[in-house]
N, C-alpha and C positions, 0 to 999 in steps of 0.2 A: 356809297352807290356809284356804280361803274358809269362811264360816260353815256353809253346808248340809253340806260335807265333814266339818267338825269334829263337826256334831251327829252325823251318820250314824256317825262312828268311836265316838263316845261310846255311840250306842246298840248298835252291834255288840259293843264291849267289855263293856257291861253284860250283854247277853244271852249271851255267851260266858264269863261268869265262871266260876271252878272249881265244878263241881257237888259237892265233898266236903263242903262245908258243908251243903248240902241233904242229904246222905246221913245225916251225922251228927244234924242237926236231925230228920229224918224217924224215925230210929231213937229218939232220946229222945221224941219225941210218940207212939211206939208205932203209926205209921202202917203199915197192912198194905199189902204190895206187890200192886197188881192184877194182872190177866191183861190181855194186850194188848187183850182184846176187852171189857174193863171200859168200859162206855158211861157210868158216872155220872159227875157232875160232879166235878171237881177239889175235893177238900175244902178249905175255907176255911183251916185250919191251914196246909196246904201252900202256898196262894197267899200268905199272909203269910210264910213261909219263903222262898218265891221272891222276895219283895219285898225282905226282909234280904239275901239271898244277892246280889241285883243290887246292892243299895246299897253291899254290901262291896266289889264288884268295881268299882265305878265311883267313889265318892266320893275315894278317894286322889289321884286325878288330875285331877278335874273339878270344877266347881261343884255344891255340894250340891243347890242348886234344880233344876238341869238333871237331876241323877241322880234325884232324888225324882220328877220329872214324867216322865222315861223309863221308870223301873221301874215307876211305877204304871200307866202306859200299856201296858208289856210284860205285866205281870200280867193286866190287864183283856183284852188281846187273847188270852192263852194261856186265859182262863177262856171266852172267847167261841168261840175256834177248835178248841179241844182238849177231848177227854173225859180222865177220869182215866187210863185205860190208854194213850192217846195221848202224855199228857203225860209219864208215867213212861217209856214207851218212848224218848220224844226224850231225856229226861235220861240215861238209860242210853247212848244213841248219843253225846251230848256228852261224857260222862265217857270212853267208850272213843275218842273221836276218829274215830268211823267214822259220820257222820251221812248218812242216805239223801237222795238228791236231793229228795224230796217234803217232808222236815223242814228242809232247807237252803233251799229256796224259800219255806217257811213263815217261817222265822227271818228271812230277807232281807227279806220282806215286812213284819213285824212291826217290824223296825229302820227301815226306810224310813218306814213309817206313824208310828210315834211320833218319830222325829227329825223329820219334817214337822211333827208337832203342836207339838213343843218350839220349832220355829223359828217357826212361825205365832204363837205364844204370845210371841215375843221374849224368852225366857229367855236369860240369858248362860249360856255353855257351859263356857269353860275359866276357871282362877282369874284369869288376866291381864284377860280380857274382863269377868269379874265385877267386877274392882277398878275397871275403866275406867268401867263402866256405874254403879257406886256414886259414883265421883268426881264423873261428869257430873251425877249426880240431886242431888249436894251443893252444886254450884255454883249461885249465885244467877244469876236471868235479869236480867243488867246489862247494858245497851246501852252500848258505849264512848261516852265524851264526845266530842261535836262540837266541834271547835275553834271559838272564839269569833272572831268576825270583828274586826279592829283598829278601834279608834275613831279 
């Protein structure tokens, strides 16, 4: 799998992670459920929960640094693109597995945008890729010896 597809895969997996953790956390935080027409901003505690939910769905399979970048980007995009009512409506759709074409397009757009940002930043995505990058960074920049000419 090429790097771009791997990053997009990570992005989509992070966005589509289970919403049950969000629902439990929202209940624990005593967040009221908005009406679909609630145009107020997404409350910060829910954005923090979204970030944690995203990480939980991403980190077991991918490099943590990539997951942090993807999840942070996703949360910022949700904050920018959705109001509270739209956000909760999207979560309900994800939980039911019945996502509208509009939300599906928005989720794809966020995944592509955030995956491109991670790719542009050069962040290692998969565990093997992260290990290779760390190994390369640890190697000294030594040029091979040039053979000496015989005397």
